[in-house]
Structure formats: C-alpha cells, structure tokens
ROTI-119174 format. One record per residue (C-alpha): residue in one letter; chain; x, y, z negated. Coordinates in steps of 0.1 Angstrom, whole numbers, plus 5000, padded with zeros to 4 digits. Layout:
   aa   ch      x      y      z
    a    A      X      Y      Z
...
This chain:
   aa   ch      x      y      z
    s    A   3488   1552   1233
    d    A   3475   1523   1255
    a    A   3441   1507   1261
    s    A   3449   1478   1237
    q    A   3448   1503   1209
    i    A   3415   1521   1216
    d    A   3397   1504   1187
    k    A   3419   1525   1164
    v    A   3400   1557   1176
    k    A   3371   1563   1153
    d    A   3342   1588   1155
    g    A   3356   1623   1151
    d    A   3392   1614   1159
    i    A   3414   1631   1185
    l    A   3426   1606   1212
    v    A   3463   1610   1221
    a    A   3476   1588   1249
    e    A   3502   1588   1277
    m    A   3473   1589   1301
    s    A   3437   1575   1303
    t    A   3420   1550   1326
    p    A   3384   1538   1328
    d    A   3390   1512   1300
    f    A   3396   1541   1276
    m    A   3360   1552   1279
    p    A   3346   1537   1246
    a    A   3373   1556   1227
    m    A   3369   1588   1247
    k    A   3332   1589   1238
    r    A   3341   1586   1201
    a    A   3367   1613   1203
    v    A   3362   1650   1196
    a    A   3392   1660   1218
    i    A   3418   1644   1241
    v    A   3455   1650   1246
    t    A   3476   1632   1272
    d    A   3513   1633   1281
    r    A   3506   1631   1318
    g    A   3480   1644   1342
    g    A   3466   1675   1358
    r    A   3432   1691   1366
    t    A   3420   1660   1385
    a    A   3433   1634   1360
    h    A   3409   1609   1345
    a    A   3411   1625   1311
    a    A   3404   1660   1325
    i    A   3374   1648   1345
    v    A   3359   1628   1317
    s    A   3364   1654   1290
    r    A   3346   1680   1311
    e    A   3318   1655   1315
    l    A   3317   1649   1277
    g    A   3320   1685   1269
    i    A   3351   1681   1246
    p    A   3384   1699   1246
    c    A   3413   1683   1265
    v    A   3449   1691   1272
    v    A   3467   1670   1299
    g    A   3503   1671   1308
    a    A   3515   1677   1272
    e    A   3546   1656   1280
    r    A   3555   1646   1244
    a    A   3522   1643   1226
    t    A   3525   1605   1220
    t    A   3560   1609   1205
    t    A   3553   1641   1185
    v    A   3518   1635   1171
    t    A   3515   1607   1145
    d    A   3485   1587   1134
    g    A   3464   1606   1109
    q    A   3481   1640   1116
    v    A   3457   1669   1117
    i    A   3459   1689   1149
    t    A   3438   1715   1167
    v    A   3432   1712   1205
    d    A   3425   1744   1225
    g    A   3414   1730   1258
    s    A   3407   1765   1272
    h    A   3443   1776   1269
    g    A   3461   1742   1271
    k    A   3475   1744   1236
    v    A   3478   1719   1207
    y    A   3484   1733   1172
    n    A   3497   1715   1142
    g    A   3471   1715   1114
    k    A   3436   1730   1114
    v    A   3433   1764   1131
    t    A   3405   1783   1114
    r    A   3405   1814   1137
    r    A   3377   1814   1163
    i    A   3389   1807   1199
    r    A   3367   1824   1225
    t    A   3357   1800   1252
    t    A   3332   1799   1281
    t    A   3314   1767   1282
    f    A   3302   1747   1312
    a    A   3266   1749   1299
    s    A   3267   1787   1297
    i    A   3280   1790   1332
    l    A   3252   1769   1346
    k    A   3223   1781   1325
    d    A   3214   1809   1350
    a    A   3204   1805   1386
    i    A   3236   1818   1401
    k    A   3235   1817   1439
    t    A   3265   1805   1457
    k    A   3274   1802   1494
    t    A   3285   1766   1489
    k    A   3266   1738   1473
    v    A   3276   1730   1437
    y    A   3278   1693   1431
    v    A   3289   1677   1398
    n    A   3312   1648   1391
    l    A   3295   1622   1368
    a    A   3299   1586   1355
    q    A   3278   1582   1324
    p    A   3241   1574   1328
    e    A   3232   1589   1294
    l    A   3243   1624   1307
    a    A   3222   1622   1338
    d    A   3191   1640   1325
    r    A   3210   1667   1307
    v    A   3231   1676   1337
    a    A   3203   1673   1361
    s    A   3184   1700   1342
    r    A   3212   1725   1351
    n    A   3216   1748   1381
    v    A   3234   1722   1403
    d    A   3227   1709   1438
    g    A   3233   1672   1431
    v    A   3260   1647   1423
    g    A   3290   1649   1447
    l    A   3308   1620   1430
    l    A   3291   1593   1410
    r    A   3320   1571   1398
    a    A   3312   1533   1397
    e    A   3341   1525   1374
    f    A   3325   1535   1341
    m    A   3293   1515   1347
    i    A   3313   1484   1357
    a    A   3336   1489   1327
    q    A   3304   1489   1305
    i    A   3294   1455   1320
    g    A   3329   1445   1308
    k    A   3334   1414   1330
    h    A   3353   1410   1362
    p    A   3328   1407   1391
    s    A   3345   1376   1405
    y    A   3344   1360   1370
    m    A   3306   1366   1369
    i    A   3302   1353   1405
    n    A   3319   1321   1396
    q    A   3296   1318   1366
    h    A   3266   1323   1389
    r    A   3258   1355   1370
    e    A   3255   1377   1401
    k    A   3220   1389   1392
    e    A   3231   1400   1358
    f    A   3259   1422   1373
    v    A   3236   1437   1400
    d    A   3208   1444   1374
    q    A   3231   1463   1351
    l    A   3247   1483   1380
    y    A   3213   1490   1394
    e    A   3201   1504   1361
    g    A   3230   1528   1359
    i    A   3228   1541   1394
    n    A   3190   1543   1393
    t    A   3192   1566   1362
    f    A   3212   1592   1382
    a    A   3190   1589   1414
    r    A   3158   1593   1393
    a    A   3172   1623   1373
    f    A   3184   1642   1403
    n    A   3158   1633   1429
    p    A   3154   1648   1455
    r    A   3189   1663   1452
    p    A   3216   1640   1466
    v    A   3236   1616   1445
    v    A   3267   1603   1462
    y    A   3278   1570   1447
    r    A   3314   1561   1452
    t    A   3318   1524   1454
    n    A   3341   1507   1429
    d    A   3377   1519   1430
    f    A   3392   1499   1402
    k    A   3429   1493   1406
    t    A   3443   1458   1399
    n    A   3457   1468   1365
    e    A   3423   1482   1355
    y    A   3405   1451   1367
    r    A   3428   1429   1346
    e    A   3415   1446   1315
    l    A   3380   1433   1321
    e    A   3370   1399   1308
    g    A   3383   1372   1332
    g    A   3403   1398   1351
    q    A   3437   1383   1347
    e    A   3425   1351   1365
    y    A   3418   1371   1396
    e    A   3442   1400   1397
    e    A   3479   1400   1406
    v    A   3504   1423   1388
    e    A   3513   1451   1413
    e    A   3543   1473   1410
    n    A   3523   1503   1420
    p    A   3485   1497   1417
    m    A   3477   1533   1428
    l    A   3488   1523   1463
    g    A   3478   1487   1460
    y    A   3448   1464   1465
    r    A   3419   1489   1461
    g    A   3392   1509   1478
    a    A   3381   1504   1514
    s    A   3407   1477   1522
    r    A   3395   1456   1492
    n    A   3359   1459   1503
    i    A   3368   1445   1537
    r    A   3390   1417   1523
    d    A   3368   1408   1493
    p    A   3332   1414   1505
    d    A   3317   1392   1477
    i    A   3321   1420   1452
    f    A   3312   1447   1477
    d    A   3279   1428   1484
    l    A   3269   1430   1447
    e    A   3272   1468   1449
    i    A   3253   1469   1482
    e    A   3225   1450   1466
    a    A   3223   1474   1437
    i    A   3224   1504   1461
    k    A   3196   1490   1483
    r    A   3174   1483   1453
    v    A   3178   1519   1441
    r    A   3170   1533   1476
    q    A   3137   1514   1476
    n    A   3125   1542   1453
    y    A   3150   1570   1457
    k    A   3162   1579   1491
    n    A   3185   1606   1477
    l    A   3212   1580   1470
    w    A   3242   1582   1494
    v    A   3275   1563   1495
    m    A   3311   1573   1494
    i    A   3339   1548   1503
    p    A   3371   1554   1483
    f    A   3407   1553   1493
    v    A   3402   1549   1531
    r    A   3436   1543   1547
    t    A   3428   1539   1584
    v    A   3401   1549   1609
    n    A   3397   1512   1618
    g    A   3391   1504   1581
    m    A   3363   1529   1578
    a    A   3347   1517   1611
    k    A   3346   1482   1597
    i    A   3330   1494   1565
    k    A   3304   1514   1584
    k    A   3296   1484   1606
    y    A   3293   1461   1575
    l    A   3269   1485   1558
    e    A   3248   1489   1590
    a    A   3245   1451   1593
    r    A   3229   1452   1558
    g    A   3204   1479   1565
    l    A   3224   1510   1554
    n    A   3225   1531   1585
    s    A   3236   1567   1586
    s    A   3205   1589   1589
    a    A   3188   1621   1577
    d    A   3183   1605   1543
    f    A   3215   1584   1541
    k    A   3250   1598   1544
    l    A   3282   1579   1543
    w    A   3311   1598   1529
    m    A   3348   1590   1524
C-alpha cells in the first residue's frame, strides 16, 4: 500500500494502494489495473492509468483494508466498480484510442497529458493538437537519483543527458505541434524516495503546500539550471518545446522565473511560450 512495497507488484497484478505518487511508476507499468483508496479524476493514479490504457478506480475508500494479497478481483474502470472474483461477462467500454482514431473537429485544441517517453510515438499518431502537460517527474524518477546528490558527485552531465533524451523524444514525435514541458514539481516526500534524497530533503508536515514548484526553482536554482540546459538542447532541433512553471504562488515569483529564463536565452516569442 506504500512505495516501499512496489516490488511486490508483478506483471499482470492489480495494484491496490492508498494513493499513488511518481515513485509508484515501475509498479504501475507492470499492473493491469489500479485501485486506490483516495483520489479523484485528476489524481496521479487516474492520470497515469489513462496514459497506460489500463482500468482504474480511485476513491474506493477501503480497498487497502478489504482486498488481500493474492485475491482475485475485477476492476471496471468505466463504471468505477471493483468486483470480488473474476467477472466473465463483457463490460462495454469506449476506449481512448477509439475516440481519437477519427479526425473529429473541435472548437478548442485537444492537448494530451503525458509523462512516459515510450508512449510518445503512439499518442502522437492520434488526432491530437499537441502535449499540454509533459510531466518531468516520471523522467526524473527513472533517473532515480536526487539531482543535488548527482551535482555533488559531479554527475550533472549524466542527469542532463538522460532528461534531454526523454524530453527530446516527445518534441520529435509531436513536431511541429507544441509540447509543453512542466518543470519538475517533486514534493519533498517524493524527492526523499530518490537515491540520496534523504540527505537533502526535510520532512514536511504538508508537502503539498511545501517546498516545491516555482518557489523552489527560485531558491534552489542549481537543479533548475539542469532542466534549463536540457530544454535548451532540445530546442536546438525542435522549436515546438515550450515550458510550464508549476505551483506558482505569487506574481512576483513568476516574474523572477521569467527574468531568470530570459537571462539564459529562453525568451517568450512566437515559437516559445511560458505557461503557468
């Protein structure tokens, strides 16, 4: 039910947890369905399961205390139901792929929410207008080490190279459609799960409202600089890469970020947008 137990999830298992965070990703990719006690439509588990194309029920409230290891259950993500045992009747569903296979015209742009580079080509082939939210956290979790830990080991280039490869995969697949990369929004508790993380992160009572997002970029620019370097390298070949700054708390904070990016050659223009 917590990230320390994700190795228990094997290929073909159903992942049952109180809630999920980016460090659950290896287990989520092995799972055929996900059930969480907490969460809503925009919860991490809901977003990732849609991306993976697997059933998910969030907000089940008592799943972790009701479902036992090895128990056979059936997850109906379309109707938000979890059944005991194997349900053999066919449940009619409408898949994301079937919705997007035809060139449906809409009055608004249709942007997707992505994080996993291996899905870039498949989703880019669909009838979408770009990536409205490319989340950094999955790619950084795949690196597996706290950025400050790598900086102190003089391994900055290794971090930048791996992040560049991930972002570049999306920019190439969707070019010339925009890809909006949201800079790293790891919370302190999530950072602590990375190798070396406990050395650099305090324990916060409420990490959701803690040291994260734009304010962290301002106060800890060394990590932000690694992301900027990867972004600039991608944009040498693909100008469709834009940037989103997460968890902006004040106008002044966003102004500082904008000025910081401009000083490093990332100026708002026709081919570079800065979102928040």
